[in-house]
N, C-alpha and C positions, 0 to 999 in steps of 0.2 A: 262481486260477489253477491251484493242484493238481488242484484239482473238474476242471478243464477236460483236463491232460493226462490225469486217470484215465481219463475217456469218452475221451477218442482212444485207450488202449490197449485200452478191452474195446470200444470200436466197433472196431478193426482185427483183435481176435482172436474176434469175433461175437458175444459173450456178449450187447451188446446192440443194438438196430437203432435207427436213425434213426427219432427222431419224425415226421420228415418226412415221410419214406418211407410211412409207415404210414400216416398220415393220406392222401396221395395214393392211396394203394394202398384207401383206403375209399371215397373219392369218386368212383375211376374206377368201382369197383362197381355205387355205389346211385344215382349221378345222371349218370353217361355211357357207359350200355350199348352206346349206336350206336358207342363207339370201341375196343370188342372186336373187329372186325374187322381194325383195325391193331395187333392187341397185340404182334405182334412188334417195330412199330417203336418201337410205346409203351416194351417193354423194353427196346430197345436205348437210348432214352432215361435211363430212370431209371438203368440201370447208372450214366450218363455221369453224368448227377446223382450218383449215391451215391458213383462215384468223386471227383469234385469236389469234394463234401462232406468225404470221408475228407480229399483233399489240402489242405482249409482248415484243419480242425483239427487233422493233424499240421502244419503251420506255426504255429497259436497256441501247439503242446505244444513246439515248438523255440524259438520265440520265449518260452515261459515258461521254460526252462531258462537263456536267456541271462540274462535279467531276472533269475533268481533268483543266478546267479553274480556280479551286476552290485550289487546291490542292497547287499547287505551291504559291499560297497568303498564305493559313492557313497555311504553314511548316513554314513560318517565323512570322506569326502572333502569335504563342503559344508559342513565346520565352520571353514573358513577366518574366514569372517565373525565369527564369532560367538566363535570362540576364540581369536583370536589379537587378540591389544590392545597396546599401548605405555605402558608405564609410566616414568617419569622419574622418575632417583633425586634425593634430595632434598640430599647430603651435596656440599655444595659444586659443586666445579669436574667431578665426577665424571662420565664419558658418560651418556647414557639405557640403561637397562638394560631389555634388551627381554623380557617375558613372554610364552610360546610356551608352549603346552600341548604333552606328549611324548603321542600317542597309543599307550595303553596295549593295545587291542584284545582285552582281556579278554574282554568284550561280545562280540567279534565270534568270539570263538571258541567262549564257550557257545552263542551262537546259531547258528553253524554246527554245534554238534553236536545238538541239540535239533529243528532243521529236517529235516523227513521226507526232501526230495529231497537234502538235505546231511550225512544221516547219517554220521558216521563210521565206515565199515565193518571198522574194527580195534576195535570192539564188539561183535560179531558173532563171536565164539571158539566153537570149540567148545564143548558141554559136558564132555566125553572128555577136554579140553588139563588137563593140570596150571594151576591155579590158582597156586598158591605154594608155596615151600618156607622152613622156617624156619631161621634164625640171627641171630646177633647180637645176644644176648641174649633170645632167641626173639621177637624183631619178626620180622615178612613182609618180605622183602626183593625180591622180585618178585613182583607182580600181574598176572593176565590173560596169562601166558605171556611179554609182552616190555615190561611197564613198572615202570622203578623204584616202588617200594610208596611209598605216601604215608605211614607210617609210619618210611620211610629216609630221605626226603626232609627230613621235620619234622628231620632230626640234621643235615642237610648246610649248610653254611653258605650266605647267600645274601646278593649285594651290593645296591648302592643301589636303593630303591622306584625307580617314576617320580617319584614327589614331590620326593625326594632329588635325584634327575638333575637334574630342574629346576632348583632351588635353585642346585646347584652350576653348571651354565650359565651361570645368571644372573652370580651371581656371578664366575664366569671372564671373562666379557663387559664386567663393570665395572670390574674390577681394574685397578690402573694397573702399569704395567711400572717397574721399579726396575733393574733390571740384566740384561745378556746376557751368559752365557756362553757358550763353545765345551762341544758334545758329545761324549761319548767311547763306550766301550763300555759301561757301567755307566750312563751319562745320556744319555738321547734319542738313541744308535744312532749315524747316520752323522754324517760331518764337517758336510754341508748344514746340519744340525738347528740347534736351538739348545737352550739350557736356560734359562728365562725363570725369575727371581725376582722376585714382586712386592710391592708394599709392605707389606700386610700380611704377610709371610715366609713365606706361600703359594708352590707350585712349579708349574710345567709344563714339557712338551717345544712346541717350536715344531717343526713338521715342512714342511719346506721343498724344494721340490724345485725350483725354477727353473722351468725350460722343461719339467720334466717334470711338469704340474699332476695327472697320472692319479694319485698317489701320495696328492696331499693330497683328491681326491675319494675314493680308495679308504677313506681313512681314515675319514671323517666316514660315508662310506654303509655300512660294514663296521659301526660306532658303531649306527646306527637300524636295519639290519638283527637285529641283537642284542635291542636293545631289542623291534622288532617279535616276533621267535620267543618273549621272554620270559626271554633270556639274559641275564643282571643283572652279569657279573662282566667285561665289556669296560672302560676307563676313559671317563670323558665326555670327548666331543670336539667344541668350538666353536672357528668359524673368525673369524678377526682378521684385518685390515688393516694393516699396519706403518705405513700412511700416518693412523691414526688417533689421536684422542685418548689413548687410553690408553698409547700409545707415547712420548708428548711428552717426558716426562721422561726416554729415551736416545737421546735426537735429536740431539745433539753429536756432535762429533768427524769428523777428516775422511775415516776409514775406518769410521765405523761402519755396520754391520751394516742396519738399517734403512736408510741410504741407498743403499746399494746394491741394495734388494730396494725401492724407491719404489715403491709401489701394489699391492705383491704383496700375496697372501692368503695366510695360513700356517693350519693347521691344531692350533689348543692342545689339548693332551693334558693331564687332568690327573695330574699324578705322583701315584702311589700309595705311599706310606712301609713299610718294614719288609717288603722282600716278600725271599723266597729263592728260590734256583731249584731246578728238581723235575725228577724222572725218568718215563719213562713206567710204568703201573705194570705189574707184572710178567705179571699175567693178559694185559694187553693185548698186550704184547711178545712173550706168546708165542702169541697169535692171528697176530700179523702172521706169525711165522715160520712159522706150520703150514696158514695160510689156510685155519682153521676158526675162524668166528666165535665169540666170548665169548655165552655166552648160556645159557640153564636148563639144556640137557643138561650143561653146564661148570659145576653148582654147587658143586663137589668146589672148585674155586677159589677160592671166597670162604669156607670153614668157618676161615682160619687167618688173616683177614684184620679187623683192627679196626677203628671205626666212623669213626677217620678215613681208612683208607685205601679204605673201603667208600665215604667221602662223595666222593674222589676221581675213582673209577670211575666215578659219577653226575654228575660235573661233566665228565666226559672225554666221557662221549655226546654232549653238547651241544656240546664243541668240535670232535670228528668232525663233525658234521652241520654246524656252523658255518662250519669251515674250507672243508669241499668247496662249498658253495654259495657262498663268495667267491671260493674257487678262488687260496686262501693258501698258497703250496708252502714259505714261507720260517718253517716251523714243525718239524713232524714231514719232511715230504717230504724238504727240503734233508737230515735226518740220513739218510733212506733211499738218497737219492743218494750221501752221502760213504759210506756204510758198503757200497754195492753197487762203488762205482769203485774204493777202496780196497781192495777183498774183505776188511773188516773189521767184520765183526757187530757185536763189542764195542761200536762206536761208538751202536748202539742204546741202550744201558746209562746213556748219556753227557746232563746237562741237557740238557733241550729248548729250543731257541731260540724266543724271546721267549715266555716262558712261567714267571711265578711264582706265589708261594703266600705269601700275607700267613701270617706269624708269629705275628700278633693273631688271625686270624678261621679261619684255615684256609682260607681260599676260594682259589680259582686268580684266577688275571688273566691274560685273554687282552690278550698288550701290541703294541704295533707292527704297528697291522694294516694299514700303508702298500700292502700287496702285494695287497690286493683289490679283486675284481671288474678296472677296466679293465688295469690292471699284471698283475697275477696272470692272467688270461682271454687275455691274448696271448702267456704264455707255455705254458700247459697246455695252448690249444687250434690255436698257432700252430706249435709244434716238431713238427718230422717226424716224431721218435723216440715222442714225448709221454710220455716218459718221468714228469716230474712228474704229469701228469695220473693215471696207472697208480698212481704210487704216493699219491696222494691217493682214491683207488678201492680200492686195497689198505686204506689206513686205515677207509674207510666199512665195507666187509666184514669190517672186524674186530671189530665188535661188531653184538650184536641185541637187546640191552636200552636202551630209551629213557625219559626223561622224559614222562610223560603229557600237562604240559601242551605240551610243545615239539612233539611230535606233533601236537595239536591243531591250533596255531597255525600248522603247518607244509601241514598238511589246508588250511585256510581261504587259506593264500595260494597252495598251489597250484591250488587251486580257482579261485581268479581270473584272469580272463579274459589281463589285462597286467601280471604280476608286476613285471617290469623298470619298467614307469610308476609304477607303485603306489609300488615302495622309492624313486624318483627324487621324486615327489611329496612323500612323505613326510618325504625329509629335506628338500624346498625349503621346506616349510610351517613345519617346526621350525629350520630355518637358514637366517637372513634372507641369508647374502652366498653362499650356495652359486651363487644365478642369478646372482652376476658372473661364475663360473668358467665356462671353456668348456663349452658344452651337449654332452648326450648324446645324440646322435642317434639314430632309429629303426636307421639302419644299425651302428649300434655294435657292438663284439664285447662288451659286457656284455648288451644287448638281446637280441641274436643269441642268448646260450647260457643267461641268467638260467633260464629256462621249462624250459629241456632239462636243467640240472642240479636244479632243483626235481624234476622227474619221476623223473629218476635217484635218488634220496632217498626218495622215496616209494613208486619202485619195490622197493626194497630192505626200508624198512619193512614192505611188502606181502610181501615174501619171506620176511621170519623172522616172521610171523604165519604163512603159510602151511608153513614148519617144524612149528608146533605140533598139527598134524594126523596127523605120524607116532607124538605122545608119547603112552603108555598110561593 
């Protein structure tokens, strides 16, 4: 297929000639001399044949591009029958445990990088660009100008692996609910939610919005986008019907929450213990204030940071991309809005909404992602003043250093023909109850704008790369 594309380009540029036309010319001269009197007519036909042949080859080249962009997606999408199966638990009356693989797409990103036509252009950086600078006990902090170094990433705490997440989801679906508690500011957020205690002593938050199911959809879709991009620090999310057997033990009582929500599907979010609040890193806050992106020009900003602080900057580079793609304004953008309305820039130094840090591992956890996609896009794309959209853009453009793996996966997703459908399909394959929620139609605000926001992030990454041309 690549050969046909190359042949089409060479043919179009005149480097090679059509073998069919060459053979036709020899036959005209050696076997049909009496046609020379009609040379003008033959030449016209020959030109038409060449044009038709060129059009045919160009069509094949276009088809090749389409097929290449789709084949990486379909390779994973067609695994439903072979990868998904049910396994019934043997523990008494516990409900069936649904064992479904989470697509890692690690191979997808690697193949996209190796493929000739899909080669990630970020690898092609001018040799004159600064490649790295040293700090933090002598290790490279940045590679190729715009990527956090592998040595630094190795020191950054990571969230659970895909296999660990799969195990957590299976366990959460099989647990029996023992008690339902009201939500509060420090436990599960808004009053419509609930704090769930399971019989095995573990906890979860139940995301419920009754007539606003888009918050439930946003929570679970945000989780799968994070896994798609290789971002590991969003809590696992599983859907659950309060009419299911897992809720049998708490179904008594005239004012019971499950009775008023019969047949409702809620999002169960794993409770992450031992968390503390965090603030925006000073280097990023300064970038927001000055509207000058944090990049290798600002290398002096890193000189006084310790390993933990550098690890936070690495994780923030993922958070920025994640919130821009999901349209989640209920984290940093709300702080920007409050600081602007009240004319109190000092508010940006306070703790960040819906973000916490593990006191055990140092990993940042992006919690409460209910505003993602449907709800979030409704705010940032339908508001006349576009203020929340502009705040998210400001945050995106405050950083020019990224995780290499995140950019690779972003590139693969950006190259897909229908990224919104890809994310919906991925969620459906891994979450059995997702299809029982309202259908997300092709004309939904999410489908309309997701590819557009991917393009915006990709353009910004390329802009950060282009700035390297001015580095001596």
